[in-house]
C-alpha positions in Angstrom: 0.0 0.0 0.0 2.7 2.4 1.0 4.7 1.6 -2.2 1.7 2.4 -4.4 1.2 5.7 -2.7 4.9 6.6 -3.2 4.7 5.7 -6.9 1.6 7.9 -7.4 3.4 10.7 -5.7 6.4 10.4 -7.9 4.2 10.4 -11.0 2.4 13.6 -9.7 5.7 15.3 -9.1 7.0 14.4 -12.6 3.8 15.8 -14.1 4.3 19.0 -12.2 7.9 19.3 -13.3 6.9 18.8 -17.0 4.2 21.4 -16.6 6.7 23.9 -15.1 9.2 23.2 -17.8 6.7 24.0 -20.5 5.6 27.2 -18.8 9.3 28.1 -18.3 10.0 27.6 -22.0 7.0 29.9 -22.9 8.2 32.5 -20.4 11.7 32.4 -21.8 10.4 32.9 -25.4 8.3 35.8 -24.1 11.3 37.4 -22.5 13.4 37.0 -25.6 11.1 39.3 -27.4 11.7 42.1 -24.9 15.4 41.9 -24.2 16.5 44.1 -21.3 18.5 43.6 -18.1 15.6 43.6 -15.7 13.6 41.0 -17.6 16.6 38.8 -18.0 17.4 39.0 -14.2 13.8 38.2 -13.3 13.9 35.2 -15.6 17.2 33.9 -14.1 15.8 34.4 -10.6 12.6 32.5 -11.4 14.6 29.7 -13.0 16.7 29.3 -9.8 13.6 29.3 -7.6 11.9 26.7 -9.7 15.0 24.5 -9.7 15.3 24.7 -5.9 11.6 23.9 -5.6 11.9 20.9 -7.9 14.9 19.6 -6.0 13.1 19.9 -2.7 10.0 18.0 -3.9 12.1 15.4 -5.6 13.9 14.5 -2.3 10.8 14.3 -0.1 10.1 10.6 -0.8 13.7 9.6 0.1 13.4 11.4 3.5 10.2 9.5 4.2 11.8 6.2 3.3 14.7 7.2 5.6 12.3 7.4 8.5 12.1 3.6 8.4 15.7 3.3 9.4 15.1 5.5 12.4 12.1 3.4 13.3 14.3 0.3 13.1 16.8 1.9 15.4 14.0 2.7 17.8 12.8 -0.9 17.7 16.3 -2.1 18.3 16.6 0.1 21.4 13.2 -1.2 22.6 14.5 -4.8 22.2 17.5 -3.9 24.3 15.3 -2.5 26.9 14.9 -6.1 28.3 18.5 -5.9 29.5 17.9 -2.7 31.5 18.2 -4.5 34.8 21.8 -5.6 34.0 22.7 -2.1 33.0 21.3 -0.7 36.2 23.4 -3.3 38.1 26.5 -2.1 36.2 25.7 1.5 37.0 25.2 0.8 40.6 28.5 -1.1 40.8 30.4 1.8 39.0 28.8 4.4 41.3 29.8 2.4 44.4 33.4 2.2 43.1 33.4 6.0 42.7 32.0 6.4 46.2 34.7 4.2 47.7 38.0 4.8 45.7 40.0 2.4 48.0 38.0 -0.5 46.6 39.6 -0.2 43.1 42.8 1.8 43.7 45.7 0.7 45.9 48.9 2.5 46.6 52.3 1.0 45.9 54.3 1.3 49.2 57.6 1.5 47.3 56.9 4.1 44.7 53.8 5.8 46.2 52.0 5.5 42.8 48.4 4.2 42.6 48.1 0.7 41.2 44.9 -0.7 39.7 41.8 1.3 39.0 41.4 3.4 35.9 44.4 4.8 33.9 43.3 8.4 34.6 43.4 7.8 38.4 46.9 6.3 38.1 48.1 9.3 36.0 46.7 11.7 38.5 48.3 9.9 41.4 51.6 9.7 39.6 51.6 13.5 38.8 50.9 14.2 42.5 53.7 12.0 43.6 56.1 13.7 41.2 55.0 17.1 42.5 55.6 16.0 46.1 59.1 14.8 45.2 60.0 18.0 43.5 58.7 20.1 46.4 60.7 18.0 48.8 63.9 19.1 47.1 63.2 22.7 47.9 62.9 24.7 51.1 61.4 28.1 51.7 63.4 30.9 53.3 61.1 32.2 56.1 62.5 35.7 56.0 62.4 36.3 52.3 59.9 33.7 51.1 62.2 32.6 48.3 62.7 29.0 47.3 66.1 27.5 47.9 67.1 24.2 46.4 68.8 21.6 48.5 71.5 20.7 46.0 74.1 23.2 44.8 75.4 22.7 41.3 79.1 23.6 41.2 80.2 24.8 37.7 83.3 23.2 36.2 86.8 24.7 36.3 86.7 25.2 32.5 83.5 27.2 32.7 84.7 29.3 35.6 88.0 30.1 33.8 86.2 31.1 30.6 83.8 33.4 32.5 86.6 35.1 34.4 88.8 35.5 31.3 86.0 37.6 29.6 87.0 36.5 26.2 90.7 37.0 26.7 92.9 34.9 24.5 96.4 35.6 25.8 97.7 35.9 29.4 101.0 36.5 31.0 101.5 35.4 34.6 104.2 35.9 37.3 105.5 32.6 38.7 107.1 33.7 41.9 104.5 33.9 44.7 101.6 33.2 42.4 102.2 29.7 41.0 105.4 28.7 42.8 105.7 28.4 46.5 108.8 30.5 46.4 108.0 34.3 46.3 111.4 35.8 45.4 114.5 35.2 43.2 116.7 35.0 46.3 114.5 32.4 47.9 114.5 30.4 44.7 118.3 30.5 44.5 118.7 29.3 48.1 116.6 26.1 47.6 117.8 23.0 45.8 116.1 21.9 42.6 114.0 19.3 44.5 112.6 21.9 46.9 111.2 24.2 44.1 107.5 23.3 43.7 104.2 24.5 42.3 101.5 25.4 44.9 99.1 22.4 44.9 96.0 24.6 45.1 96.7 26.3 41.9 97.7 23.4 39.6 94.2 22.7 38.3 93.4 26.3 37.5 96.8 26.9 35.8 96.3 23.9 33.6 92.8 25.0 32.6 94.0 28.5 31.9 96.7 27.0 29.6 93.9 25.1 27.7 91.7 28.1 27.4 94.2 30.7 26.2 97.7 31.4 25.2 99.6 31.4 28.6 103.1 32.7 29.1 104.8 32.3 32.5 107.5 34.8 33.7 109.9 34.4 36.5 112.7 36.6 37.9 115.8 34.4 38.5 119.5 35.0 39.4 121.2 32.0 37.9 120.8 29.2 35.4 120.2 26.6 38.1 117.1 28.5 39.2 115.7 28.3 35.6 116.2 24.6 35.5 114.5 24.2 38.9 111.5 26.2 37.7 111.2 24.1 34.5 111.4 20.9 36.4 108.7 22.0 38.8 106.3 22.9 36.0 107.1 19.6 34.2 106.2 17.7 37.4 102.6 19.0 37.4 102.1 18.3 33.7 102.2 21.9 32.4 104.0 20.9 29.3 101.5 18.2 28.4 98.9 20.8 27.7 98.5 21.3 24.0 100.3 24.6 23.0 102.4 24.8 26.2 106.1 24.3 25.9 109.4 25.5 27.4 109.6 28.5 25.1 106.5 30.0 26.9 108.4 30.1 30.2 110.4 33.4 30.2 113.1 34.4 32.6 114.5 37.8 33.5 116.6 39.3 36.3 114.7 42.5 37.2 111.1 43.7 37.4 111.7 46.0 34.5 112.4 42.9 32.4 109.0 41.5 33.4 107.2 44.7 32.2 109.2 44.6 29.0 108.1 41.0 28.3 104.5 41.8 28.9 104.5 44.9 26.7 106.1 42.9 23.9 103.6 40.1 24.1 100.5 42.4 24.4 98.3 40.1 26.4 94.7 40.5 27.4 95.5 39.6 31.0 98.5 39.9 33.2 98.8 38.4 36.7 101.4 39.7 39.1 102.1 40.2 42.9 104.3 43.2 42.5 102.3 46.4 42.8 104.7 48.6 40.9 104.6 46.2 37.9 100.8 46.2 37.8 100.7 50.0 38.1 103.2 50.4 35.2 101.3 48.0 32.9 97.8 49.4 33.7 97.8 51.7 30.6 98.9 48.9 28.2 97.0 45.8 29.4 93.3 45.5 29.2 92.8 43.4 32.4 95.2 42.7 35.3 95.0 40.7 38.4 97.1 41.8 41.4 97.8 39.0 44.0 98.0 40.3 47.5 96.5 39.6 50.9 93.0 41.1 51.0 93.0 44.4 52.8 96.8 44.8 52.4 96.7 46.5 49.1 94.8 49.6 47.8 93.1 49.8 44.4 95.6 50.4 41.6 93.6 51.2 38.5 90.1 50.6 37.1 91.3 47.6 35.1 93.2 45.9 37.9 91.4 43.3 40.0 92.5 42.3 43.5 92.6 38.8 44.9 94.5 36.9 47.6 95.4 34.0 45.2 95.0 33.0 41.6 92.7 30.1 42.4 90.4 32.2 44.6 90.0 34.7 41.7 88.7 31.9 39.5 86.4 30.6 42.2 88.4 27.8 44.0 87.7 27.0 46.7 85.7 30.1 47.3 85.5 33.4 45.4 87.2 36.0 47.5 88.3 38.4 44.8 87.0 41.9 44.5 87.2 44.5 41.8 89.7 47.3 42.1 87.0 49.9 42.3 83.2 50.2 42.4 
């Protein structure tokens, strides 16, 4: 019965479409007699309206037939209605598990992460655990309210040396009293070769400076034996094993004027010395200088001369005690 009604409806629509087509053709022929922009626009608008109307009426039977699929889906849902009791039991069990989370989630005593239960609950518990661990590594300063980490990361010697050199590529350094344990040429002459030694605290810093820049060492000596003693002491700590370091970079002179002459000829970026007069004389010619003297025992020399009690302290080992020459 329904199929017969649908066929009759289709025939009716086809008849309507044929009738509209004939009328449209007559209308177009009429418009062609009076050719102007307004009549042509009206004809186009009418054609579009008729086409849309025809498309709409042509699809109506399909929509009605599509309703049967929705009816089938409704019937399928009604058939499944018999299992509603089972679904209600599942809903009640899930709601009970939500009300009592300890029933489905247990905590691992070793890691503190939730085990079992849903994946989302485990992820939340894991994130909370990680946050607690991170917060345990920090403490809060009660006076300032700032966060202070428990661990202190100590930078490497190479990093500290590069930071202090400030891009300098060449350095000259006094040996006596800065690198060697002996502080004068007379003291160096009195000791035997076996007694001349490099200060143990400065070895690591000197080797790293030699790796980071072109390092020249200068010493004031009174005889050839003192020169050999100095070279042997440097060789014993591995100074000549550093690439670029050799015996030609260890210079000897007999006066402080000779030291200043060497420095001005080499034109370094840095010069390190423990003689105040030498640092003062070289201040106009060397970009950066370091004067080694006990803290508080020496007054500022120039704006480009830094003060420190030792070479290793200036570079941050074991503690930075150096200060700028001026503020």
